[in-house]
MARKOLTI-755684 format. One record per residue (C-alpha): y, z, x; residue number from 1. Coordinates in nm, 3 decimals. Each point is the difference from the previous one (the first is absolute). Layout:
{vexvo {Y Z X} NUM};
...
% end
This chain:
{vexvo {10.182 12.519 12.139} 1};
{vexvo {-0.040 0.169 0.337} 2};
{vexvo {0.263 -0.210 0.178} 3};
{vexvo {0.277 0.103 -0.242} 4};
{vexvo {0.231 0.285 0.098} 5};
{vexvo {0.308 0.082 -0.203} 6};
{vexvo {0.214 0.222 0.223} 7};
{vexvo {0.098 0.317 -0.194} 8};
{vexvo {0.290 0.060 0.242} 9};
{vexvo {0.178 -0.304 -0.140} 10};
{vexvo {-0.044 0.102 -0.363} 11};
{vexvo {0.176 0.329 0.076} 12};
{vexvo {0.326 -0.198 0.015} 13};
{vexvo {-0.011 -0.061 -0.376} 14};
{vexvo {0.218 0.229 -0.208} 15};
{vexvo {-0.173 0.338 -0.011} 16};
{vexvo {0.111 0.031 -0.365} 17};
{vexvo {-0.211 -0.304 -0.080} 18};
{vexvo {0.001 -0.371 0.069} 19};
{vexvo {0.164 -0.059 -0.339} 20};
{vexvo {0.310 0.201 0.102} 21};
{vexvo {0.298 -0.115 0.208} 22};
{vexvo {0.107 0.195 0.306} 23};
{vexvo {0.316 0.205 -0.051} 24};
{vexvo {0.234 0.060 0.290} 25};
{vexvo {0.040 0.363 0.114} 26};
{vexvo {0.312 -0.084 0.205} 27};
{vexvo {0.315 0.187 -0.108} 28};
{vexvo {0.311 -0.196 -0.092} 29};
{vexvo {0.185 0.165 0.288} 30};
{vexvo {-0.219 -0.191 0.246} 31};
{vexvo {0.102 -0.331 -0.155} 32};
{vexvo {0.368 0.100 0.006} 33};
{vexvo {-0.025 0.088 0.370} 34};
{vexvo {-0.177 -0.330 0.077} 35};
{vexvo {0.271 -0.194 -0.183} 36};
{vexvo {0.277 0.174 0.192} 37};
{vexvo {-0.172 -0.066 0.332} 38};
{vexvo {-0.057 -0.369 -0.076} 39};
{vexvo {0.356 -0.060 -0.113} 40};
{vexvo {0.131 0.173 0.312} 41};
{vexvo {-0.221 -0.215 0.222} 42};
{vexvo {0.150 -0.320 -0.143} 43};
{vexvo {0.356 0.134 0.018} 44};
{vexvo {-0.049 0.089 0.367} 45};
{vexvo {-0.113 -0.356 0.074} 46};
{vexvo {0.296 -0.150 -0.188} 47};
{vexvo {0.245 0.217 0.193} 48};
{vexvo {-0.170 -0.059 0.336} 49};
{vexvo {0.042 -0.377 -0.041} 50};
{vexvo {0.368 0.026 -0.093} 51};
{vexvo {-0.053 -0.133 -0.352} 52};
{vexvo {0.201 0.085 -0.308} 53};
{vexvo {-0.317 0.005 -0.210} 54};
{vexvo {-0.337 -0.158 -0.051} 55};
{vexvo {-0.074 -0.227 -0.297} 56};
{vexvo {-0.362 0.044 -0.110} 57};
{vexvo {-0.193 -0.247 -0.215} 58};
{vexvo {-0.354 0.077 0.116} 59};
{vexvo {-0.135 0.231 -0.274} 60};
{vexvo {-0.193 0.204 0.256} 61};
{vexvo {0.316 0.059 0.203} 62};
{vexvo {0.191 0.100 -0.313} 63};
{vexvo {-0.281 0.240 -0.083} 64};
{vexvo {0.005 0.143 0.350} 65};
{vexvo {0.378 0.047 0.016} 66};
{vexvo {0.075 0.118 -0.354} 67};
{vexvo {-0.339 0.042 -0.172} 68};
{vexvo {0.134 -0.234 -0.269} 69};
{vexvo {-0.266 -0.229 -0.144} 70};
{vexvo {-0.001 -0.259 -0.274} 71};
{vexvo {-0.280 -0.253 -0.052} 72};
{vexvo {-0.063 -0.009 0.376} 73};
{vexvo {-0.258 -0.278 0.012} 74};
{vexvo {0.218 -0.222 -0.218} 75};
{vexvo {0.303 0.093 0.210} 76};
{vexvo {-0.181 -0.115 0.313} 77};
{vexvo {0.039 -0.364 -0.112} 78};
{vexvo {0.289 0.029 -0.247} 79};
{vexvo {0.303 0.159 0.171} 80};
{vexvo {0.154 0.177 -0.298} 81};
{vexvo {0.023 0.353 0.148} 82};
{vexvo {0.193 0.093 0.314} 83};
{vexvo {0.176 0.294 0.163} 84};
{vexvo {0.278 0.079 0.245} 85};
{vexvo {-0.037 0.297 0.233} 86};
{vexvo {0.309 0.077 0.206} 87};
{vexvo {0.039 0.151 0.345} 88};
{vexvo {0.159 0.305 -0.163} 89};
{vexvo {-0.312 0.055 -0.215} 90};
{vexvo {0.138 -0.133 -0.328} 91};
{vexvo {-0.270 -0.182 -0.197} 92};
{vexvo {0.060 -0.253 -0.279} 93};
{vexvo {-0.294 -0.125 -0.206} 94};
{vexvo {0.065 -0.336 -0.169} 95};
{vexvo {-0.235 0.006 -0.297} 96};
{vexvo {-0.133 -0.256 -0.244} 97};
{vexvo {0.221 0.006 -0.308} 98};
{vexvo {-0.143 0.245 -0.250} 99};
{vexvo {-0.202 0.181 0.266} 100};
{vexvo {0.277 0.215 0.146} 101};
{vexvo {-0.165 0.312 -0.142} 102};
{vexvo {-0.294 -0.038 0.239} 103};
{vexvo {0.191 0.185 0.272} 104};
{vexvo {0.134 0.278 -0.221} 105};
{vexvo {-0.017 0.326 0.193} 106};
{vexvo {-0.104 -0.167 0.326} 107};
{vexvo {0.185 0.197 0.265} 108};
{vexvo {0.002 -0.283 0.254} 109};
{vexvo {0.205 -0.229 -0.226} 110};
{vexvo {0.373 0.068 -0.003} 111};
{vexvo {0.087 -0.286 -0.236} 112};
{vexvo {-0.184 -0.244 -0.220} 113};
{vexvo {0.160 -0.336 -0.079} 114};
{vexvo {-0.120 -0.311 -0.183} 115};
{vexvo {-0.164 -0.262 0.219} 116};
{vexvo {0.098 -0.367 0.000} 117};
{vexvo {-0.333 -0.189 0.004} 118};
{vexvo {0.101 -0.347 0.116} 119};
{vexvo {-0.336 -0.146 0.110} 120};
{vexvo {-0.085 -0.337 -0.150} 121};
{vexvo {-0.233 0.119 -0.277} 122};
{vexvo {0.295 0.182 -0.155} 123};
{vexvo {0.296 -0.212 0.107} 124};
{vexvo {-0.134 -0.360 0.007} 125};
{vexvo {0.295 -0.241 0.029} 126};
{vexvo {0.236 0.301 0.010} 127};
{vexvo {-0.148 0.133 0.327} 128};
{vexvo {0.296 -0.089 0.223} 129};
{vexvo {0.246 0.155 -0.244} 130};
{vexvo {-0.208 0.313 -0.050} 131};
{vexvo {-0.058 0.061 0.370} 132};
{vexvo {0.377 -0.004 0.056} 133};
{vexvo {0.039 0.272 -0.264} 134};
{vexvo {-0.276 0.201 0.167} 135};
{vexvo {0.156 -0.035 0.346} 136};
{vexvo {0.342 0.109 -0.130} 137};
{vexvo {-0.164 0.308 -0.150} 138};
{vexvo {-0.178 0.089 0.327} 139};
{vexvo {0.318 -0.042 0.207} 140};
{vexvo {0.197 0.205 -0.252} 141};
{vexvo {-0.254 0.284 0.033} 142};
{vexvo {0.018 -0.019 0.380} 143};
{vexvo {0.381 0.004 -0.004} 144};
{vexvo {0.000 0.320 -0.202} 145};
{vexvo {-0.130 0.177 0.311} 146};
{vexvo {0.103 -0.224 0.293} 147};
{vexvo {0.350 -0.137 0.072} 148};
{vexvo {-0.089 -0.170 0.329} 149};
{vexvo {-0.239 -0.282 0.091} 150};
{vexvo {-0.311 -0.011 -0.216} 151};
{vexvo {-0.328 0.013 0.189} 152};
{vexvo {-0.292 0.001 -0.245} 153};
{vexvo {-0.369 0.037 0.078} 154};
{vexvo {-0.225 -0.193 -0.242} 155};
{vexvo {-0.377 0.023 -0.027} 156};
{vexvo {-0.074 -0.309 -0.216} 157};
{vexvo {0.241 -0.243 -0.161} 158};
{vexvo {-0.031 -0.357 -0.128} 159};
{vexvo {0.218 -0.264 0.171} 160};
{vexvo {0.272 -0.034 -0.270} 161};
{vexvo {0.068 0.372 0.026} 162};
{vexvo {0.019 -0.016 0.381} 163};
{vexvo {0.250 -0.285 -0.017} 164};
{vexvo {0.211 0.167 -0.269} 165};
{vexvo {0.038 0.324 0.197} 166};
{vexvo {0.082 -0.182 0.323} 167};
{vexvo {0.269 -0.201 -0.177} 168};
{vexvo {0.160 0.334 -0.080} 169};
{vexvo {0.010 0.103 0.363} 170};
{vexvo {-0.300 0.233 -0.006} 171};
{vexvo {-0.197 0.020 0.325} 172};
{vexvo {-0.371 0.018 -0.084} 173};
{vexvo {-0.242 0.200 0.212} 174};
{vexvo {-0.381 -0.028 -0.003} 175};
{vexvo {-0.105 0.293 -0.217} 176};
{vexvo {-0.378 -0.014 0.017} 177};
{vexvo {0.004 0.137 0.354} 178};
{vexvo {0.218 0.284 -0.125} 179};
{vexvo {-0.226 0.091 -0.292} 180};
{vexvo {-0.323 -0.029 0.198} 181};
{vexvo {0.131 0.236 0.267} 182};
{vexvo {0.127 0.241 -0.265} 183};
{vexvo {-0.344 0.008 -0.159} 184};
{vexvo {-0.185 0.042 0.331} 185};
{vexvo {-0.006 0.383 0.023} 186};
{vexvo {-0.128 0.196 -0.299} 187};
{vexvo {0.113 0.348 -0.097} 188};
{vexvo {-0.250 0.275 -0.076} 189};
{vexvo {0.078 -0.048 -0.369} 190};
{vexvo {-0.071 -0.373 0.020} 191};
{vexvo {-0.335 0.071 0.161} 192};
{vexvo {-0.082 0.244 -0.279} 193};
{vexvo {0.076 -0.269 -0.259} 194};
{vexvo {-0.204 -0.251 0.198} 195};
{vexvo {-0.298 0.237 0.017} 196};
{vexvo {0.000 0.009 -0.379} 197};
{vexvo {0.006 -0.379 -0.027} 198};
{vexvo {-0.298 -0.005 0.237} 199};
{vexvo {-0.178 0.257 -0.217} 200};
{vexvo {0.045 -0.228 -0.303} 201};
{vexvo {-0.111 -0.301 0.204} 202};
{vexvo {-0.316 0.175 0.116} 203};
{vexvo {-0.084 0.085 -0.362} 204};
{vexvo {0.033 -0.373 -0.067} 205};
{vexvo {-0.222 -0.075 0.299} 206};
{vexvo {-0.263 0.236 -0.143} 207};
{vexvo {0.014 -0.200 -0.322} 208};
{vexvo {-0.048 -0.320 0.202} 209};
{vexvo {-0.296 0.166 0.171} 210};
{vexvo {-0.162 0.086 -0.334} 211};
{vexvo {0.066 -0.350 -0.132} 212};
{vexvo {-0.147 -0.179 0.305} 213};
{vexvo {-0.311 -0.114 -0.181} 214};
{vexvo {-0.169 -0.335 -0.032} 215};
{vexvo {0.101 -0.210 -0.296} 216};
{vexvo {0.366 0.102 0.006} 217};
{vexvo {0.271 -0.241 0.112} 218};
{vexvo {0.241 0.067 0.281} 219};
{vexvo {0.278 0.023 -0.258} 220};
{vexvo {-0.186 0.257 -0.209} 221};
{vexvo {-0.050 0.219 0.305} 222};
{vexvo {0.360 -0.045 0.119} 223};
{vexvo {0.131 0.103 -0.344} 224};
{vexvo {-0.123 0.354 0.064} 225};
{vexvo {0.275 0.056 0.258} 226};
{vexvo {0.266 -0.140 -0.235} 227};
{vexvo {-0.127 0.231 -0.273} 228};
{vexvo {0.019 0.317 0.208} 229};
{vexvo {0.337 -0.088 0.149} 230};
{vexvo {0.164 -0.085 -0.334} 231};
{vexvo {-0.131 0.299 -0.193} 232};
{vexvo {0.087 0.244 0.279} 233};
{vexvo {0.364 -0.106 0.032} 234};
{vexvo {-0.027 -0.277 0.256} 235};
{vexvo {0.175 -0.334 -0.014} 236};
{vexvo {-0.169 -0.319 0.125} 237};
{vexvo {-0.235 -0.159 0.255} 238};
{vexvo {0.159 -0.230 0.254} 239};
{vexvo {-0.309 -0.217 0.050} 240};
{vexvo {-0.336 -0.087 -0.160} 241};
{vexvo {-0.221 0.048 0.305} 242};
{vexvo {-0.349 0.090 -0.116} 243};
{vexvo {-0.287 -0.237 0.066} 244};
{vexvo {-0.379 0.009 0.026} 245};
{vexvo {-0.266 -0.174 0.206} 246};
{vexvo {0.097 -0.333 0.155} 247};
{vexvo {0.351 0.027 -0.145} 248};
{vexvo {0.078 0.285 0.241} 249};
{vexvo {0.001 -0.241 0.297} 250};
{vexvo {0.247 -0.135 0.085} 251};
{vexvo {0.229 0.270 -0.140} 252};
{vexvo {0.298 -0.034 -0.238} 253};
{vexvo {-0.179 -0.161 -0.293} 254};
{vexvo {0.126 0.159 -0.321} 255};
{vexvo {-0.237 0.165 -0.246} 256};
{vexvo {-0.155 -0.237 -0.250} 257};
{vexvo {-0.268 -0.029 -0.265} 258};
{vexvo {-0.264 -0.011 0.275} 259};
{vexvo {-0.295 0.213 -0.112} 260};
{vexvo {-0.117 0.266 0.245} 261};
{vexvo {-0.364 -0.017 0.108} 262};
{vexvo {-0.218 0.285 0.117} 263};
{vexvo {0.045 0.062 0.373} 264};
{vexvo {0.324 -0.199 0.035} 265};
{vexvo {0.268 0.157 0.212} 266};
{vexvo {0.306 0.093 -0.201} 267};
{vexvo {0.333 0.030 0.185} 268};
{vexvo {0.345 0.089 -0.132} 269};
{vexvo {0.354 0.088 0.104} 270};
{vexvo {0.188 0.217 -0.251} 271};
{vexvo {0.368 -0.089 0.078} 272};
{vexvo {0.079 0.240 -0.285} 273};
{vexvo {0.352 0.103 -0.097} 274};
{vexvo {-0.074 0.330 -0.164} 275};
{vexvo {0.183 0.303 -0.138} 276};
{vexvo {0.358 0.051 0.121} 277};
{vexvo {0.001 -0.359 0.129} 278};
{vexvo {-0.200 0.070 0.317} 279};
{vexvo {-0.270 -0.223 0.142} 280};
{vexvo {-0.364 0.085 0.062} 281};
{vexvo {-0.137 -0.271 0.228} 282};
{vexvo {-0.371 0.065 0.049} 283};
{vexvo {-0.303 -0.221 0.054} 284};
{vexvo {-0.369 0.065 -0.034} 285};
{vexvo {-0.324 -0.200 -0.007} 286};
{vexvo {-0.345 0.083 -0.141} 287};
{vexvo {-0.295 -0.171 -0.167} 288};
{vexvo {-0.042 -0.094 -0.363} 289};
{vexvo {-0.242 0.239 -0.174} 290};
{vexvo {0.040 0.225 0.308} 291};
{vexvo {-0.315 -0.132 0.163} 292};
{vexvo {-0.062 0.047 0.371} 293};
{vexvo {0.194 -0.243 0.217} 294};
{vexvo {-0.183 -0.278 0.176} 295};
{vexvo {-0.004 0.009 0.382} 296};
{vexvo {0.277 -0.263 0.007} 297};
{vexvo {0.214 0.193 -0.248} 298};
{vexvo {-0.046 0.319 0.203} 299};
{vexvo {0.104 -0.182 0.318} 300};
{vexvo {0.320 -0.127 -0.164} 301};
{vexvo {0.078 0.339 -0.148} 302};
{vexvo {-0.061 0.191 0.324} 303};
{vexvo {0.234 -0.235 0.188} 304};
{vexvo {0.275 0.040 -0.261} 305};
{vexvo {-0.029 0.377 0.002} 306};
{vexvo {0.002 0.005 0.380} 307};
{vexvo {0.321 -0.205 0.003} 308};
{vexvo {0.173 0.231 -0.248} 309};
{vexvo {-0.106 0.319 0.176} 310};
{vexvo {0.086 -0.131 0.348} 311};
{vexvo {0.345 -0.122 -0.104} 312};
{vexvo {0.071 0.311 -0.206} 313};
{vexvo {-0.080 0.227 0.297} 314};
{vexvo {0.252 -0.187 0.219} 315};
{vexvo {0.305 0.087 -0.210} 316};
{vexvo {0.231 0.246 0.172} 317};
{vexvo {0.371 0.069 -0.053} 318};
{vexvo {0.199 -0.170 0.274} 319};
{vexvo {-0.261 -0.272 0.068} 320};
{vexvo {0.164 -0.342 -0.010} 321};
{vexvo {-0.160 -0.276 -0.203} 322};
{vexvo {-0.067 -0.221 0.300} 323};
{vexvo {-0.216 0.269 0.157} 324};
{vexvo {-0.177 0.054 -0.332} 325};
{vexvo {-0.084 -0.369 -0.026} 326};
{vexvo {-0.125 -0.012 0.358} 327};
{vexvo {-0.227 0.303 -0.052} 328};
{vexvo {-0.123 -0.102 -0.345} 329};
{vexvo {-0.368 -0.056 -0.077} 330};
{vexvo {-0.108 -0.327 0.163} 331};
{vexvo {-0.109 -0.224 -0.286} 332};
{vexvo {-0.332 -0.170 0.089} 333};
{vexvo {0.024 -0.375 0.042} 334};
{vexvo {-0.218 -0.072 -0.302} 335};
{vexvo {0.246 0.181 -0.230} 336};
{vexvo {0.326 -0.130 0.148} 337};
{vexvo {0.044 -0.304 -0.222} 338};
{vexvo {-0.009 0.206 -0.320} 339};
{vexvo {0.187 0.305 0.133} 340};
{vexvo {0.259 0.174 -0.215} 341};
{vexvo {0.367 -0.098 0.026} 342};
{vexvo {0.105 0.331 0.162} 343};
{vexvo {-0.142 0.317 0.152} 344};
{vexvo {0.226 0.224 -0.206} 345};
{vexvo {0.318 -0.006 -0.204} 346};
{vexvo {0.243 0.242 -0.159} 347};
{vexvo {-0.046 0.129 -0.354} 348};
{vexvo {0.250 0.165 -0.234} 349};
{vexvo {0.098 -0.133 -0.339} 350};
{vexvo {-0.186 -0.316 0.102} 351};
{vexvo {-0.125 -0.150 0.325} 352};
{vexvo {0.283 0.048 0.249} 353};
{vexvo {0.120 -0.046 0.356} 354};
{vexvo {-0.146 0.007 0.260} 355};
{vexvo {-0.284 -0.246 0.036} 356};
{vexvo {-0.201 0.053 0.319} 357};
{vexvo {-0.234 -0.280 0.100} 358};
{vexvo {-0.313 -0.073 0.199} 359};
{vexvo {0.052 -0.138 0.352} 360};
{vexvo {-0.087 -0.350 -0.121} 361};
{vexvo {0.289 0.012 -0.251} 362};
{vexvo {0.258 0.198 0.194} 363};
{vexvo {0.170 -0.254 0.226} 364};
{vexvo {0.337 0.139 -0.112} 365};
{vexvo {-0.030 0.377 -0.014} 366};
{vexvo {0.221 0.199 -0.233} 367};
{vexvo {0.188 0.262 0.196} 368};
{vexvo {-0.078 0.342 -0.135} 369};
{vexvo {-0.212 0.309 0.026} 370};
{vexvo {-0.181 0.242 -0.225} 371};
{vexvo {0.208 0.287 -0.134} 372};
{vexvo {-0.094 0.309 -0.203} 373};
{vexvo {0.051 -0.068 -0.369} 374};
{vexvo {-0.115 -0.361 0.009} 375};
{vexvo {-0.276 -0.089 -0.248} 376};
{vexvo {-0.232 -0.280 0.107} 377};
{vexvo {-0.298 -0.194 -0.131} 378};
{vexvo {-0.265 -0.062 0.267} 379};
{vexvo {-0.193 -0.319 -0.079} 380};
{vexvo {-0.329 -0.169 0.077} 381};
{vexvo {-0.161 -0.321 -0.121} 382};
{vexvo {-0.333 -0.095 0.153} 383};
{vexvo {-0.179 -0.323 -0.083} 384};
{vexvo {-0.127 -0.298 0.195} 385};
{vexvo {0.146 -0.345 -0.053} 386};
{vexvo {-0.256 -0.171 -0.224} 387};
{vexvo {-0.176 0.332 -0.059} 388};
{vexvo {-0.114 0.111 -0.344} 389};
{vexvo {0.209 0.317 -0.045} 390};
{vexvo {0.279 0.211 0.144} 391};
{vexvo {0.086 0.370 0.001} 392};
{vexvo {0.354 0.119 -0.073} 393};
{vexvo {0.099 0.359 0.091} 394};
{vexvo {0.342 0.165 0.004} 395};
{vexvo {0.133 0.355 0.018} 396};
{vexvo {0.350 0.141 -0.051} 397};
{vexvo {0.131 0.246 0.257} 398};
{vexvo {0.301 0.218 0.076} 399};
{vexvo {0.128 0.011 0.358} 400};
{vexvo {0.038 0.367 0.097} 401};
{vexvo {0.123 0.176 0.311} 402};
{vexvo {-0.345 -0.029 0.159} 403};
{vexvo {-0.160 -0.315 -0.138} 404};
{vexvo {-0.089 -0.139 -0.341} 405};
{vexvo {-0.120 0.181 -0.311} 406};
{vexvo {-0.199 -0.193 -0.257} 407};
{vexvo {0.152 0.026 -0.347} 408};
{vexvo {-0.304 -0.145 -0.179} 409};
{vexvo {-0.347 0.152 0.011} 410};
{vexvo {-0.216 -0.225 -0.218} 411};
{vexvo {-0.328 -0.014 0.195} 412};
{vexvo {-0.107 -0.286 0.222} 413};
{vexvo {-0.354 -0.133 -0.037} 414};
{vexvo {-0.277 0.150 0.211} 415};
{vexvo {-0.132 -0.270 0.235} 416};
% end
């Protein structure tokens, strides 16, 4: 039909070897080694700057960042069986699931591997209080091997029995999430190279979504295309399930379902993809099912979303503080305010990261900070009227440079 236009620019993001082939990374191992060394050093510098003996890491993303050690990361996010100690002198101990110690063989960031004591209730049940004491003794023993004086330990995440057990042993605990977020804030050139590859894989998945955006398919069928490309090309998981069509796009944050796409519906998605090397590709696009011409209302929504992204992207300059950015951000029209997105931009690395920078309506308490070269950010827009039929979600990932912001993704916007 005359109103159908499948954009050939988008299909170019499929694997040139054929859609039935995974993408294979061209990045040399030396780049990964350099990125690992940089990341570990960033955490060590934060530990030392805060006068801590070490940091105890339970968050699987933080362990991955600091040591590049990974083991069942999604499961580890809600079952704390894997943890690590990274000391102010750079010594790194990976406490591994029993039987999985070999997973870090040859990993240059890990100086020692020891068995972990998994004391959470699923494993310990009525023995929890006994097991946590054994765990705490083991942690303090490891700290004492390298520190004779007072023990000051940063911790990113720890369940209450563990907190109490360490404090009973005289350990001063320090908030560790601030430490890790600030360590992760500035990316090295090698990290950016790894991230560019994750984005390449993500955009191949987006091209598959584009091809699959046809009437009669469910949201879940379409969303599966991104999972497929990510998994077969060496990626890891998707943090969310944000792909919806038609009336389910507005308000935002509904998860994909068995809703069947209809011709002309708007489709909107947010990738939140943890891809190869553990890096995140956080990109959003919107287009119509069957790639028919947008209605006047859909074009109006899309044009406003694109204007917001482009305006806010053009503002980014190294040295600009976040208060000024908020004040100069695109003024969201009154009719779209109620359904606005939760932030204007946020950091991206191995997942969504610090900082979050907000619209004036949400920024009563400004975070103190400014843009610096090496930061990677996701610039967001969500445009839909309260009670309206549909919404448009757009998002691009950018690197802060010495002169502004460079887009890391290039998957085309719609022509409106």
